[in-house]
Short mmCIF file of the C-alpha atoms (twelve columns), coordinates in Angstrom:
data_MODEL
# 
_entry.id   MODEL 
# 
loop_
_atom_site.group_PDB 
_atom_site.id 
_atom_site.type_symbol 
_atom_site.label_atom_id 
_atom_site.label_alt_id 
_atom_site.label_comp_id 
_atom_site.label_asym_id 
_atom_site.label_seq_id 
_atom_site.Cartn_x 
_atom_site.Cartn_y 
_atom_site.Cartn_z 
_atom_site.pdbx_PDB_model_num 
ATOM 1   C CA . MET A 1   -131.361 30.018 103.555 1 
ATOM 2   C CA . THR A 2   -128.013 29.037 102.080 1 
ATOM 3   C CA . ASN A 3   -125.403 27.125 104.042 1 
ATOM 4   C CA . GLU A 4   -122.550 28.172 101.789 1 
ATOM 5   C CA . PRO A 5   -119.625 29.753 103.681 1 
ATOM 6   C CA . ARG A 6   -119.139 33.462 103.253 1 
ATOM 7   C CA . LEU A 7   -115.869 35.313 102.763 1 
ATOM 8   C CA . GLY A 8   -114.233 35.774 106.142 1 
ATOM 9   C CA . GLU A 9   -115.798 32.824 107.975 1 
ATOM 10  C CA . PHE A 10  -112.656 30.732 107.703 1 
ATOM 11  C CA . GLY A 11  -110.108 33.381 108.525 1 
ATOM 12  C CA . PHE A 12  -109.652 35.001 105.146 1 
ATOM 13  C CA . ALA A 13  -107.025 37.699 105.496 1 
ATOM 14  C CA . GLY A 14  -108.848 40.348 103.459 1 
ATOM 15  C CA . ASP A 15  -107.334 43.682 102.497 1 
ATOM 16  C CA . ASP A 16  -104.022 45.044 103.759 1 
ATOM 17  C CA . VAL A 17  -102.673 41.706 104.980 1 
ATOM 18  C CA . VAL A 18  -99.716  39.911 103.365 1 
ATOM 19  C CA . VAL A 19  -100.360 36.159 103.163 1 
ATOM 20  C CA . PRO A 20  -97.275  33.885 103.196 1 
ATOM 21  C CA . PHE A 21  -97.688  30.516 101.486 1 
ATOM 22  C CA . GLN A 22  -95.760  27.421 100.470 1 
ATOM 23  C CA . VAL A 23  -96.194  24.729 97.839  1 
ATOM 24  C CA . GLU A 24  -93.816  22.045 99.059  1 
ATOM 25  C CA . PRO A 25  -94.132  19.618 96.098  1 
ATOM 26  C CA . LEU A 26  -92.938  22.436 93.823  1 
ATOM 27  C CA . ASP A 27  -90.230  23.685 96.250  1 
ATOM 28  C CA . MET A 28  -91.819  27.104 96.122  1 
ATOM 29  C CA . ARG A 29  -92.547  29.711 98.775  1 
ATOM 30  C CA . GLY A 30  -94.121  33.095 98.360  1 
ATOM 31  C CA . ARG A 31  -96.455  35.839 99.532  1 
ATOM 32  C CA . ALA A 32  -99.661  37.353 98.215  1 
ATOM 33  C CA . VAL A 33  -101.466 40.564 99.128  1 
ATOM 34  C CA . GLN A 34  -104.436 42.744 98.275  1 
ATOM 35  C CA . LEU A 35  -104.195 46.391 99.322  1 
ATOM 36  C CA . GLY A 36  -107.312 48.517 99.761  1 
ATOM 37  C CA . PRO A 37  -107.952 51.192 102.419 1 
ATOM 38  C CA . MET A 38  -104.261 51.532 103.278 1 
ATOM 39  C CA . LEU A 39  -103.298 52.190 99.668  1 
ATOM 40  C CA . ASP A 40  -106.204 54.570 99.180  1 
ATOM 41  C CA . GLN A 41  -105.051 56.657 102.164 1 
ATOM 42  C CA . MET A 42  -101.413 56.742 101.058 1 
ATOM 43  C CA . LEU A 43  -102.197 57.844 97.513  1 
ATOM 44  C CA . GLY A 44  -105.172 60.064 98.313  1 
ATOM 45  C CA . ARG A 45  -103.374 62.515 100.588 1 
ATOM 46  C CA . HIS A 46  -100.974 63.520 97.790  1 
ATOM 47  C CA . ALA A 47  -103.428 63.795 94.881  1 
ATOM 48  C CA . TYR A 48  -100.827 62.372 92.498  1 
ATOM 49  C CA . PRO A 49  -101.612 62.391 88.767  1 
ATOM 50  C CA . GLU A 50  -102.983 58.984 87.819  1 
ATOM 51  C CA . PRO A 51  -99.840  57.643 86.059  1 
ATOM 52  C CA . VAL A 52  -97.716  58.559 89.092  1 
ATOM 53  C CA . ALA A 53  -100.217 57.041 91.527  1 
ATOM 54  C CA . ARG A 54  -100.272 53.767 89.581  1 
ATOM 55  C CA . LEU A 55  -96.504  53.559 89.530  1 
ATOM 56  C CA . LEU A 56  -96.172  54.309 93.245  1 
ATOM 57  C CA . ALA A 57  -98.907  51.759 93.996  1 
ATOM 58  C CA . GLU A 58  -96.839  49.065 92.262  1 
ATOM 59  C CA . CYS A 59  -93.861  50.139 94.350  1 
ATOM 60  C CA . ILE A 60  -95.947  49.888 97.541  1 
ATOM 61  C CA . VAL A 61  -97.216  46.390 96.674  1 
ATOM 62  C CA . LEU A 62  -93.720  45.162 95.884  1 
ATOM 63  C CA . THR A 63  -92.385  46.648 99.125  1 
ATOM 64  C CA . ALA A 64  -95.165  44.994 101.137 1 
ATOM 65  C CA . LEU A 65  -94.361  41.609 99.581  1 
ATOM 66  C CA . LEU A 66  -90.616  41.933 100.184 1 
ATOM 67  C CA . GLY A 67  -90.627  43.814 103.480 1 
ATOM 68  C CA . SER A 68  -93.003  41.407 105.170 1 
ATOM 69  C CA . SER A 69  -90.376  38.681 104.819 1 
ATOM 70  C CA . VAL A 70  -87.956  40.502 107.162 1 
ATOM 71  C CA . LYS A 71  -87.408  38.252 110.194 1 
ATOM 72  C CA . PHE A 72  -85.897  40.837 112.563 1 
ATOM 73  C CA . ASP A 73  -86.702  44.304 113.887 1 
ATOM 74  C CA . GLY A 74  -85.691  46.738 111.184 1 
ATOM 75  C CA . LYS A 75  -86.660  48.396 107.950 1 
ATOM 76  C CA . PHE A 76  -86.820  47.411 104.274 1 
ATOM 77  C CA . ILE A 77  -86.528  50.309 101.821 1 
ATOM 78  C CA . LEU A 78  -87.186  50.240 98.083  1 
ATOM 79  C CA . GLN A 79  -86.092  53.331 96.144  1 
ATOM 80  C CA . THR A 80  -85.662  54.308 92.520  1 
ATOM 81  C CA . GLN A 81  -83.440  57.088 91.181  1 
ATOM 82  C CA . THR A 82  -83.987  57.662 87.483  1 
ATOM 83  C CA . ASP A 83  -83.950  60.269 84.722  1 
ATOM 84  C CA . GLY A 84  -87.579  59.921 83.658  1 
ATOM 85  C CA . PRO A 85  -90.565  62.175 84.440  1 
ATOM 86  C CA . VAL A 86  -90.992  60.238 87.707  1 
ATOM 87  C CA . ASP A 87  -87.436  60.491 88.949  1 
ATOM 88  C CA . MET A 88  -87.870  58.994 92.414  1 
ATOM 89  C CA . LEU A 89  -90.084  56.444 94.127  1 
ATOM 90  C CA . VAL A 90  -89.572  55.555 97.779  1 
ATOM 91  C CA . ALA A 91  -91.448  53.006 99.866  1 
ATOM 92  C CA . ASP A 92  -90.356  51.550 103.166 1 
ATOM 93  C CA . PHE A 93  -91.605  48.818 105.441 1 
ATOM 94  C CA . SER A 94  -90.817  48.977 109.159 1 
ATOM 95  C CA . THR A 95  -91.424  45.846 111.199 1 
ATOM 96  C CA . PRO A 96  -93.857  44.560 112.173 1 
ATOM 97  C CA . GLY A 97  -96.021  46.204 109.481 1 
ATOM 98  C CA . SER A 98  -95.741  49.992 109.160 1 
ATOM 99  C CA . MET A 99  -95.521  51.390 105.640 1 
ATOM 100 C CA . ARG A 100 -95.045  54.784 104.005 1 
ATOM 101 C CA . ALA A 101 -94.308  55.895 100.455 1 
ATOM 102 C CA . TYR A 102 -93.582  58.946 98.333  1 
ATOM 103 C CA . ALA A 103 -93.143  59.822 94.647  1 
ATOM 104 C CA . ARG A 104 -91.294  62.761 93.120  1 
ATOM 105 C CA . TYR A 105 -92.064  63.840 89.574  1 
ATOM 106 C CA . ASP A 106 -91.574  66.685 87.117  1 
ATOM 107 C CA . ALA A 107 -95.067  68.017 86.371  1 
ATOM 108 C CA . GLU A 108 -94.077  69.570 83.023  1 
ATOM 109 C CA . ARG A 109 -92.299  66.456 81.744  1 
ATOM 110 C CA . LEU A 110 -95.154  64.277 82.991  1 
ATOM 111 C CA . ALA A 111 -97.700  66.384 81.084  1 
ATOM 112 C CA . GLU A 112 -95.602  66.029 77.935  1 
ATOM 113 C CA . ALA A 113 -95.411  62.249 78.434  1 
ATOM 114 C CA . GLU A 114 -99.179  62.019 78.924  1 
ATOM 115 C CA . ALA A 115 -99.820  64.097 75.809  1 
ATOM 116 C CA . ALA A 116 -97.583  61.750 73.822  1 
ATOM 117 C CA . ARG A 117 -99.156  58.673 75.504  1 
ATOM 118 C CA . ARG A 118 -95.792  57.603 76.875  1 
ATOM 119 C CA . THR A 119 -96.997  56.533 80.314  1 
ATOM 120 C CA . SER A 120 -95.827  52.960 80.663  1 
ATOM 121 C CA . PRO A 121 -93.796  52.296 83.836  1 
ATOM 122 C CA . ALA A 122 -90.605  52.022 81.785  1 
ATOM 123 C CA . GLU A 123 -91.265  55.356 80.029  1 
ATOM 124 C CA . LEU A 124 -92.156  57.169 83.248  1 
ATOM 125 C CA . LEU A 125 -89.105  55.902 85.094  1 
ATOM 126 C CA . GLY A 126 -86.517  56.107 82.331  1 
ATOM 127 C CA . GLY A 127 -82.968  54.957 83.031  1 
ATOM 128 C CA . GLY A 128 -81.382  54.733 86.450  1 
ATOM 129 C CA . ILE A 129 -81.252  52.372 89.402  1 
ATOM 130 C CA . LEU A 130 -83.471  50.596 91.878  1 
ATOM 131 C CA . ALA A 131 -82.015  50.021 95.336  1 
ATOM 132 C CA . MET A 132 -83.272  47.585 97.957  1 
ATOM 133 C CA . THR A 133 -81.959  48.315 101.446 1 
ATOM 134 C CA . ILE A 134 -82.250  46.386 104.705 1 
ATOM 135 C CA . ASP A 135 -81.588  48.474 107.817 1 
ATOM 136 C CA . GLN A 136 -81.404  46.677 111.160 1 
ATOM 137 C CA . GLY A 137 -80.996  49.900 113.105 1 
ATOM 138 C CA . ALA A 138 -78.211  51.501 115.090 1 
ATOM 139 C CA . HIS A 139 -74.849  49.745 115.450 1 
ATOM 140 C CA . THR A 140 -75.477  47.503 112.449 1 
ATOM 141 C CA . GLN A 141 -74.341  47.688 108.845 1 
ATOM 142 C CA . ARG A 142 -76.906  48.319 106.156 1 
ATOM 143 C CA . TYR A 143 -77.266  45.797 103.363 1 
ATOM 144 C CA . GLN A 144 -78.060  47.268 99.956  1 
ATOM 145 C CA . GLY A 145 -78.565  45.666 96.579  1 
ATOM 146 C CA . ILE A 146 -78.752  47.724 93.395  1 
ATOM 147 C CA . VAL A 147 -80.061  46.822 89.956  1 
ATOM 148 C CA . GLN A 148 -80.204  48.898 86.782  1 
ATOM 149 C CA . LEU A 149 -83.533  50.321 85.614  1 
ATOM 150 C CA . ASP A 150 -83.237  50.582 81.855  1 
ATOM 151 C CA . GLY A 151 -86.626  50.220 80.228  1 
ATOM 152 C CA . ALA A 152 -87.860  47.510 82.584  1 
ATOM 153 C CA . SER A 153 -91.030  47.336 84.671  1 
ATOM 154 C CA . LEU A 154 -90.868  46.933 88.452  1 
ATOM 155 C CA . GLU A 155 -91.976  43.323 88.022  1 
ATOM 156 C CA . GLU A 156 -89.092  42.595 85.682  1 
ATOM 157 C CA . VAL A 157 -86.589  44.477 87.830  1 
ATOM 158 C CA . ALA A 158 -87.536  42.365 90.854  1 
ATOM 159 C CA . ARG A 159 -87.009  39.195 88.839  1 
ATOM 160 C CA . ILE A 160 -83.623  40.389 87.624  1 
ATOM 161 C CA . TYR A 161 -82.530  41.517 91.092  1 
ATOM 162 C CA . PHE A 162 -83.169  38.152 92.736  1 
ATOM 163 C CA . ARG A 163 -81.761  36.249 89.777  1 
ATOM 164 C CA . GLN A 164 -78.503  38.222 89.655  1 
ATOM 165 C CA . SER A 165 -77.942  39.296 93.275  1 
ATOM 166 C CA . GLU A 166 -79.485  36.475 95.271  1 
ATOM 167 C CA . GLN A 167 -79.398  33.632 92.712  1 
ATOM 168 C CA . ILE A 168 -83.029  32.859 93.567  1 
ATOM 169 C CA . PRO A 169 -85.455  32.290 90.682  1 
ATOM 170 C CA . THR A 170 -88.298  34.692 91.435  1 
ATOM 171 C CA . GLU A 171 -91.579  35.565 89.759  1 
ATOM 172 C CA . VAL A 172 -93.633  38.691 90.539  1 
ATOM 173 C CA . ARG A 173 -97.116  39.660 89.400  1 
ATOM 174 C CA . LEU A 174 -98.500  43.129 90.243  1 
ATOM 175 C CA . SER A 175 -101.800 44.808 89.439  1 
ATOM 176 C CA . VAL A 176 -103.236 48.272 90.205  1 
ATOM 177 C CA . ALA A 177 -106.662 49.772 89.484  1 
ATOM 178 C CA . ARG A 178 -109.124 52.416 90.595  1 
ATOM 179 C CA . GLN A 179 -112.355 50.892 91.882  1 
ATOM 180 C CA . ILE A 180 -115.604 52.816 91.418  1 
ATOM 181 C CA . ILE A 181 -118.135 52.277 94.211  1 
ATOM 182 C CA . PRO A 182 -121.665 53.361 93.196  1 
ATOM 183 C CA . GLY A 183 -123.307 56.048 95.295  1 
ATOM 184 C CA . ALA A 184 -125.880 58.819 95.359  1 
ATOM 185 C CA . ASP A 185 -123.481 61.386 93.907  1 
ATOM 186 C CA . GLY A 186 -122.257 59.238 91.061  1 
ATOM 187 C CA . GLY A 187 -120.079 56.993 93.189  1 
ATOM 188 C CA . SER A 188 -116.599 57.291 94.582  1 
ATOM 189 C CA . GLU A 189 -113.227 56.070 93.368  1 
ATOM 190 C CA . HIS A 190 -110.809 54.097 95.483  1 
ATOM 191 C CA . TRP A 191 -107.400 52.630 94.707  1 
ATOM 192 C CA . ARG A 192 -106.775 48.894 94.941  1 
ATOM 193 C CA . ALA A 193 -103.674 46.857 94.209  1 
ATOM 194 C CA . GLY A 194 -102.559 43.281 94.511  1 
ATOM 195 C CA . GLY A 195 -99.534  41.144 93.987  1 
ATOM 196 C CA . VAL A 196 -97.994  37.706 94.212  1 
ATOM 197 C CA . LEU A 197 -94.318  36.904 94.701  1 
ATOM 198 C CA . ALA A 198 -93.049  33.336 94.311  1 
ATOM 199 C CA . GLN A 199 -89.527  31.999 94.803  1 
ATOM 200 C CA . PHE A 200 -87.998  28.654 93.890  1 
ATOM 201 C CA . LEU A 201 -86.073  27.321 96.904  1 
ATOM 202 C CA . PRO A 202 -85.157  23.647 96.410  1 
ATOM 203 C CA . GLU A 203 -82.877  21.834 98.847  1 
ATOM 204 C CA . ALA A 204 -80.580  20.705 96.029  1 
ATOM 205 C CA . PRO A 205 -78.560  23.736 94.789  1 
ATOM 206 C CA . GLU A 206 -78.013  22.269 91.335  1 
ATOM 207 C CA . ARG A 207 -81.749  22.552 90.679  1 
ATOM 208 C CA . LEU A 208 -81.430  26.339 90.768  1 
ATOM 209 C CA . ARG A 209 -79.565  26.393 87.442  1 
ATOM 210 C CA . LEU A 210 -81.454  28.509 84.940  1 
ATOM 211 C CA . PRO A 211 -80.566  30.106 81.604  1 
ATOM 212 C CA . ASP A 212 -78.292  33.127 81.780  1 
ATOM 213 C CA . LEU A 213 -79.843  36.585 81.626  1 
ATOM 214 C CA . PRO A 214 -79.083  38.811 78.633  1 
ATOM 215 C CA . GLY A 215 -75.799  40.556 79.281  1 
ATOM 216 C CA . GLY A 216 -74.650  37.904 81.742  1 
ATOM 217 C CA . ASP A 217 -71.467  35.890 81.740  1 
ATOM 218 C CA . GLY A 218 -72.850  33.169 79.528  1 
ATOM 219 C CA . ASP A 219 -74.241  33.144 76.020  1 
ATOM 220 C CA . GLU A 220 -78.032  33.037 76.166  1 
ATOM 221 C CA . GLY A 221 -78.157  31.347 72.793  1 
ATOM 222 C CA . ASP A 222 -76.130  28.372 74.056  1 
ATOM 223 C CA . VAL A 223 -78.353  27.552 77.052  1 
ATOM 224 C CA . ASP A 224 -79.290  23.920 77.468  1 
ATOM 225 C CA . GLU A 225 -83.014  24.012 78.197  1 
ATOM 226 C CA . SER A 226 -82.702  20.707 80.077  1 
ATOM 227 C CA . VAL A 227 -81.173  22.544 83.054  1 
ATOM 228 C CA . ILE A 228 -84.450  24.402 83.652  1 
ATOM 229 C CA . ASP A 229 -86.142  22.649 86.541  1 
ATOM 230 C CA . GLY A 230 -89.587  21.318 85.699  1 
ATOM 231 C CA . SER A 231 -91.090  22.320 89.041  1 
ATOM 232 C CA . TRP A 232 -90.182  25.964 88.581  1 
ATOM 233 C CA . MET A 233 -91.407  25.950 85.000  1 
ATOM 234 C CA . GLU A 234 -94.773  24.676 86.262  1 
ATOM 235 C CA . VAL A 235 -94.901  27.501 88.813  1 
ATOM 236 C CA . LEU A 236 -94.261  30.038 86.051  1 
ATOM 237 C CA . ALA A 237 -96.943  28.499 83.860  1 
ATOM 238 C CA . LEU A 238 -99.517  28.609 86.664  1 
ATOM 239 C CA . LEU A 239 -98.704  32.205 87.630  1 
ATOM 240 C CA . ALA A 240 -98.994  33.220 83.974  1 
ATOM 241 C CA . THR A 241 -102.695 32.256 84.094  1 
ATOM 242 C CA . ILE A 242 -103.489 34.998 86.649  1 
ATOM 243 C CA . GLU A 243 -105.709 37.748 85.286  1 
ATOM 244 C CA . ALA A 244 -105.006 41.280 86.498  1 
ATOM 245 C CA . ASP A 245 -108.458 41.619 88.075  1 
ATOM 246 C CA . GLU A 246 -107.980 38.389 90.066  1 
ATOM 247 C CA . LEU A 247 -105.178 40.077 92.001  1 
ATOM 248 C CA . LEU A 248 -107.560 42.924 92.904  1 
ATOM 249 C CA . ASP A 249 -110.978 41.341 93.405  1 
ATOM 250 C CA . PRO A 250 -111.882 41.384 97.133  1 
ATOM 251 C CA . THR A 251 -114.422 38.589 96.608  1 
ATOM 252 C CA . ILE A 252 -111.592 36.292 95.555  1 
ATOM 253 C CA . GLY A 253 -108.977 37.227 98.132  1 
ATOM 254 C CA . ALA A 254 -105.426 35.958 98.412  1 
ATOM 255 C CA . GLU A 255 -106.346 32.529 99.800  1 
ATOM 256 C CA . ARG A 256 -108.870 31.687 97.107  1 
ATOM 257 C CA . LEU A 257 -106.487 32.825 94.401  1 
ATOM 258 C CA . LEU A 258 -103.738 30.627 95.816  1 
ATOM 259 C CA . TYR A 259 -106.136 27.685 95.968  1 
ATOM 260 C CA . ARG A 260 -107.134 28.211 92.343  1 
ATOM 261 C CA . LEU A 261 -103.489 28.190 91.312  1 
ATOM 262 C CA . PHE A 262 -101.955 25.438 93.418  1 
ATOM 263 C CA . HIS A 263 -104.697 23.208 94.902  1 
ATOM 264 C CA . GLU A 264 -103.543 20.208 92.906  1 
ATOM 265 C CA . HIS A 265 -100.167 20.359 94.675  1 
ATOM 266 C CA . GLY A 266 -101.405 21.225 98.165  1 
ATOM 267 C CA . VAL A 267 -100.784 24.889 98.970  1 
ATOM 268 C CA . VAL A 268 -100.201 25.765 102.636 1 
ATOM 269 C CA . VAL A 269 -101.193 29.262 103.791 1 
ATOM 270 C CA . TYR A 270 -99.674  30.789 106.932 1 
ATOM 271 C CA . PRO A 271 -100.965 33.537 109.264 1 
ATOM 272 C CA . GLY A 272 -101.015 36.902 107.532 1 
ATOM 273 C CA . VAL A 273 -98.921  39.990 108.243 1 
ATOM 274 C CA . PRO A 274 -101.096 43.134 108.550 1 
ATOM 275 C CA . VAL A 275 -99.656  46.269 106.938 1 
ATOM 276 C CA . ALA A 276 -100.701 49.808 107.839 1 
ATOM 277 C CA . ASP A 277 -100.305 53.376 106.629 1 
ATOM 278 C CA . ASP A 278 -98.059  54.465 109.493 1 
ATOM 279 C CA . CYS A 279 -95.421  57.148 108.932 1 
ATOM 280 C CA . SER A 280 -92.473  57.239 111.315 1 
ATOM 281 C CA . CYS A 281 -92.127  61.014 111.306 1 
ATOM 282 C CA . SER A 282 -92.578  62.998 114.530 1 
ATOM 283 C CA . ARG A 283 -92.088  66.505 115.863 1 
ATOM 284 C CA . GLU A 284 -89.122  65.276 117.917 1 
ATOM 285 C CA . LYS A 285 -87.355  63.757 114.918 1 
ATOM 286 C CA . ILE A 286 -87.772  66.869 112.795 1 
ATOM 287 C CA . ARG A 287 -86.662  69.105 115.652 1 
ATOM 288 C CA . SER A 288 -83.481  67.032 116.014 1 
ATOM 289 C CA . VAL A 289 -82.730  67.685 112.339 1 
ATOM 290 C CA . LEU A 290 -83.322  71.424 112.720 1 
ATOM 291 C CA . ASP A 291 -81.075  71.433 115.789 1 
ATOM 292 C CA . GLY A 292 -78.209  70.636 113.420 1 
ATOM 293 C CA . PHE A 293 -78.861  73.690 111.212 1 
ATOM 294 C CA . SER A 294 -76.623  76.741 111.405 1 
ATOM 295 C CA . ASP A 295 -78.089  80.167 112.194 1 
ATOM 296 C CA . GLU A 296 -77.894  80.998 108.500 1 
ATOM 297 C CA . GLU A 297 -79.779  77.855 107.515 1 
ATOM 298 C CA . ILE A 298 -82.422  78.533 110.155 1 
ATOM 299 C CA . ALA A 299 -82.835  82.089 108.840 1 
ATOM 300 C CA . GLU A 300 -83.296  80.773 105.297 1 
ATOM 301 C CA . SER A 301 -85.999  78.381 106.546 1 
ATOM 302 C CA . ILE A 302 -88.174  81.095 108.111 1 
ATOM 303 C CA . GLU A 303 -91.398  82.000 106.335 1 
ATOM 304 C CA . ASP A 304 -93.863  84.499 107.804 1 
ATOM 305 C CA . GLY A 305 -92.052  84.322 111.121 1 
ATOM 306 C CA . GLU A 306 -92.242  80.518 111.412 1 
ATOM 307 C CA . ILE A 307 -90.421  77.425 110.289 1 
ATOM 308 C CA . ARG A 308 -92.790  74.993 108.604 1 
ATOM 309 C CA . VAL A 309 -91.741  71.461 107.707 1 
ATOM 310 C CA . THR A 310 -94.051  69.097 105.830 1 
ATOM 311 C CA . CYS A 311 -93.345  65.361 105.802 1 
ATOM 312 C CA . GLU A 312 -93.028  64.220 102.199 1 
ATOM 313 C CA . PHE A 313 -94.498  60.821 103.095 1 
ATOM 314 C CA . CYS A 314 -97.606  61.609 105.156 1 
ATOM 315 C CA . SER A 315 -98.028  65.352 104.424 1 
ATOM 316 C CA . THR A 316 -98.148  66.228 108.146 1 
ATOM 317 C CA . GLU A 317 -97.026  69.822 108.715 1 
ATOM 318 C CA . TYR A 318 -94.922  70.776 111.734 1 
ATOM 319 C CA . THR A 319 -94.497  74.416 112.834 1 
ATOM 320 C CA . PHE A 320 -91.603  75.729 114.920 1 
ATOM 321 C CA . ASP A 321 -90.644  79.063 116.467 1 
ATOM 322 C CA . PRO A 322 -87.262  80.129 114.995 1 
ATOM 323 C CA . SER A 323 -86.117  81.331 118.418 1 
ATOM 324 C CA . GLU A 324 -85.923  77.689 119.532 1 
ATOM 325 C CA . PHE A 325 -82.870  77.247 117.296 1 
ATOM 326 C CA . ALA A 326 -81.006  80.567 117.796 1 
ATOM 327 C CA . LYS A 327 -77.568  79.115 118.626 1 
ATOM 328 C CA . SER A 328 -75.806  82.497 118.652 1 
ATOM 329 C CA . GLN A 329 -77.916  83.533 121.665 1 
ATOM 330 C CA . GLU A 330 -77.017  80.486 123.746 1 
# 
């Protein structure tokens, strides 16, 4: 009998839990996550074409990493608006850990892109914007940051956003795959995804100085490489060693991956933040929207004597009797 510890015996977070961590000697903090059953449910109910599902999965991972850092009751929303075959991605995180997501795409343009093998994230998204919004609820002002999406992956866009808008050096690694589980009928396929986000947060502000981004105020060619902090460069070098399957492999897990990367510096892992497939839609919320419709709009919404509304996020269908909204009879 072996005495070796098994996965889970020492509080491994496992799937669908965001793991915050810190490497103090490198002035770095971050979060790591592996998504399994939650992601499979979110993607499976829509039957998205594979390129769309992969892209939305990246969006969900990134939203989980960013949204789980919110320290107050509220919502973090990540949304793209672009001119590519996949013209909109939306994912939101509601504290303490509810998530939902949706993708909109042009089936004809997507088929053309697949036929031409133009299915990279940049080619599917095209040009446009990515918006990150923090909503603290009623009676508060929303905070929104916007960055251009012009041929960049979601990983690169996140780096650019934090570099330009927040002045925080940030590195993001994302990975998505379909896992085949053997079975009697040839096995079954399930989506998995993983990600790591790291940010350089030294106490001395002057250590944040990094080379200017292309198109910035400075001249990239004139950057003095000596201003690049050695600690952050070491973080980048270590994160660059991550293989895509390491971010996904449930036998490795977030904690073991973090140990592999940063054990020489002493990585500290904090209690995880569970995330769940939990849409915020409800019959009451949809009814309140329909209450604002005019009689003409209600009439246009009737099909076979009923009003049917399907949530774009969770695909739940709600049915209403049109007579409930007949304002002219009140």
